[in-house]
C-alpha positions as CSV (number, residue, x, y, z in Angstrom):
1,X,0.0,0.0,0.0
2,X,2.8,2.4,0.8
3,X,4.5,1.7,-2.5
4,X,1.2,2.4,-4.4
5,X,0.7,5.6,-2.4
6,X,4.3,6.8,-3.1
7,X,3.9,5.9,-6.7
8,X,0.8,8.0,-7.0
9,X,2.3,11.0,-5.2
10,X,5.6,11.3,-6.9
11,X,5.4,9.5,-10.2
12,X,8.3,10.8,-12.2
13,X,11.5,9.4,-13.7
14,X,13.4,9.7,-10.4
15,X,10.8,7.9,-8.3
16,X,10.5,5.3,-11.1
17,X,14.2,4.5,-10.8
18,X,13.9,4.4,-7.0
19,X,10.8,2.3,-6.7
20,X,11.1,-0.1,-9.6
21,X,13.9,-2.3,-8.0
22,X,11.8,-2.6,-4.9
23,X,8.7,-3.4,-6.9
24,X,10.6,-5.9,-8.9
25,X,11.8,-7.7,-5.7
26,X,8.3,-7.7,-4.3
27,X,6.8,-9.2,-7.5
28,X,9.5,-11.8,-7.7
29,X,9.1,-12.8,-4.1
30,X,5.3,-12.9,-4.4
31,X,5.4,-15.1,-7.5
32,X,7.8,-17.6,-5.8
33,X,5.8,-17.8,-2.5
34,X,2.2,-18.4,-3.7
35,X,1.2,-14.7,-3.5
36,X,0.6,-14.2,-7.3
37,X,-2.6,-12.4,-6.7
38,X,-0.9,-9.7,-4.6
39,X,1.7,-9.4,-7.4
40,X,-1.1,-8.8,-10.0
41,X,-2.8,-6.3,-7.7
42,X,0.4,-4.3,-7.2
43,X,1.1,-4.1,-10.9
44,X,-2.4,-3.2,-11.7
45,X,-2.4,-0.4,-9.1
46,X,0.7,1.2,-10.5
47,X,-0.4,0.5,-14.1
48,X,2.6,-1.7,-14.9
49,X,0.9,-5.0,-15.7
50,X,3.1,-5.3,-18.8
51,X,5.9,-6.3,-16.4
52,X,4.0,-9.4,-15.2
53,X,4.8,-11.9,-18.0
54,X,8.5,-12.3,-17.0
55,X,7.3,-13.6,-13.6
56,X,4.6,-16.0,-14.9
57,X,5.7,-19.6,-14.8
58,X,4.2,-22.8,-15.8
59,X,3.2,-23.6,-12.2
60,X,1.2,-20.4,-11.7
61,X,-0.1,-19.1,-15.0
62,X,-3.5,-20.7,-14.6
63,X,-4.2,-19.1,-11.3
64,X,-2.9,-15.7,-12.5
65,X,-4.8,-15.8,-15.8
66,X,-8.0,-16.8,-14.0
67,X,-7.6,-13.9,-11.5
68,X,-6.7,-11.4,-14.2
69,X,-9.7,-12.3,-16.4
70,X,-12.0,-12.1,-13.4
71,X,-10.6,-8.6,-12.6
72,X,-11.2,-7.5,-16.2
73,X,-14.9,-7.4,-15.5
74,X,-14.5,-4.5,-13.1
75,X,-12.3,-2.1,-15.1
76,X,-12.9,0.2,-18.0
77,X,-12.7,-1.1,-21.6
78,X,-9.2,0.1,-22.3
79,X,-7.8,-1.6,-19.2
80,X,-10.0,-4.6,-19.8
81,X,-8.5,-5.1,-23.3
82,X,-4.9,-4.8,-21.9
83,X,-5.7,-7.4,-19.2
84,X,-7.5,-9.8,-21.6
85,X,-4.7,-9.5,-24.2
86,X,-2.1,-10.3,-21.5
87,X,-4.2,-13.3,-20.4
88,X,-4.6,-14.4,-24.0
89,X,-0.8,-14.2,-24.6
90,X,-0.1,-16.3,-21.5
91,X,-2.6,-19.0,-22.5
92,X,-0.9,-19.2,-25.9
93,X,2.5,-19.3,-24.4
94,X,1.6,-22.3,-22.3
95,X,-0.4,-24.0,-25.1
96,X,-3.8,-23.5,-23.5
97,X,-5.4,-23.0,-26.9
98,X,-9.1,-23.5,-25.9
99,X,-8.7,-20.9,-23.1
100,X,-6.9,-18.5,-25.4
101,X,-9.7,-18.9,-27.9
102,X,-12.3,-18.1,-25.3
103,X,-10.5,-14.9,-24.4
104,X,-10.2,-13.9,-28.1
105,X,-13.9,-14.4,-28.5
106,X,-14.7,-12.5,-25.4
107,X,-12.8,-9.4,-26.7
108,X,-14.1,-10.0,-30.2
109,X,-10.8,-10.0,-32.0
110,X,-10.9,-12.1,-35.2
111,X,-7.2,-11.8,-35.8
112,X,-6.6,-13.3,-32.3
113,X,-9.0,-16.1,-33.0
114,X,-7.2,-16.9,-36.3
115,X,-3.9,-16.9,-34.5
116,X,-5.1,-19.5,-32.1
117,X,-6.1,-21.8,-34.9
118,X,-2.8,-21.2,-36.7
119,X,-0.7,-22.0,-33.7
120,X,-2.7,-25.0,-32.5
121,X,-1.4,-28.3,-34.1
122,X,-3.9,-30.6,-32.2
123,X,-6.8,-31.3,-34.5
């Protein structure tokens, strides 16, 4: 909470350089100690969800993607699309083609639907 407050108060290049190593350590620790939800929440609060993929592993991606897609229902359309695209990419990365297809259909992106069919080799 203190990091989020500090981020909101003094978001500039200097605070970014000071806080990002700490945030990086927290996200890394959370993802290794079954606190992935807290890691997602922190990155969503500071609008840096794009950093999350480097911490998503094969042992936690399902839980994280489910949580993120659940959160997407409660944000505006722009943020929802970012979250759903991230979820879609993670499902593709871990070869969860059916779930990636569902996400692509939910956000109504024909190119993403085509991409799922192109990448999937299981008839």
